[in-house]
C-alpha positions as CSV (number, residue, x, y, z in Angstrom):
1,M,-87.9,90.6,5.3
2,P,-84.2,90.1,5.9
3,R,-83.2,87.1,8.1
4,T,-81.9,89.3,10.8
5,R,-85.2,91.0,11.1
6,Q,-87.0,87.7,11.1
7,A,-84.8,86.4,13.9
8,L,-85.4,89.6,15.9
9,V,-89.2,89.2,15.5
10,A,-89.0,85.6,16.5
11,V,-87.0,86.3,19.6
12,A,-89.3,89.2,20.5
13,R,-92.4,87.0,20.1
14,S,-90.8,84.3,22.3
15,V,-90.2,86.9,25.0
16,L,-93.7,88.1,24.8
17,V,-95.2,84.6,24.9
18,V,-93.4,84.1,28.2
19,A,-93.9,87.6,29.6
20,W,-97.6,88.1,28.7
21,P,-99.1,85.7,31.3
22,M,-97.0,87.3,34.0
23,I,-98.0,90.8,32.9
24,N,-101.6,89.9,32.5
25,D,-101.9,88.1,35.9
26,P,-100.7,90.2,38.8
27,D,-100.7,87.1,41.1
28,A,-98.4,85.1,38.8
29,S,-95.0,84.2,40.2
30,Y,-91.8,82.9,38.6
31,Q,-91.1,79.2,39.3
32,E,-87.5,77.9,38.8
33,L,-87.6,74.7,36.8
34,G,-84.3,73.5,38.2
35,A,-80.8,73.0,36.9
36,D,-81.5,69.5,35.6
37,W,-84.7,70.4,33.8
38,H,-83.2,69.8,30.3
39,R,-81.8,66.4,31.4
40,R,-85.2,65.4,32.9
41,Y,-87.2,66.8,30.0
42,L,-85.1,65.2,27.2
43,D,-84.6,61.8,28.9
44,P,-85.2,59.3,26.0
45,A,-86.8,56.7,28.3
46,R,-89.2,59.2,29.7
47,K,-90.0,60.6,26.2
48,T,-90.7,57.1,25.0
49,R,-93.0,56.3,27.9
50,D,-94.9,59.5,27.5
51,L,-95.4,59.0,23.7
52,V,-96.6,55.4,24.3
53,R,-99.1,56.7,26.8
54,Q,-100.4,59.3,24.4
55,L,-100.8,56.7,21.7
56,Q,-102.6,54.3,24.1
57,A,-104.9,57.2,25.2
58,L,-105.8,57.6,21.5
59,G,-106.8,53.9,21.4
60,H,-103.7,52.4,19.8
61,Q,-102.0,49.2,20.9
62,V,-98.3,49.9,21.1
63,A,-95.5,47.3,21.0
64,L,-91.9,48.6,20.8
65,T,-88.9,46.7,19.5
66,P,-85.4,48.1,20.0
67,T,-83.5,48.8,16.8
68,S,-80.1,47.2,16.3
69,A,-77.2,49.6,16.5
């Protein structure tokens, strides 16, 4: 399959993954995530905290040491 067709199928799938729950549930409504969603979601400190919590929930003891730049 040519790459253009693969990209087209990938984009179409992404759209369907988002649209299907809204089509399938008539009571579903769109909720704006906010203009700063990417900044909040990709915040390194938050990501670190979340990953440490996930490891702790799996029973690991986590100790972080910063790397030298």
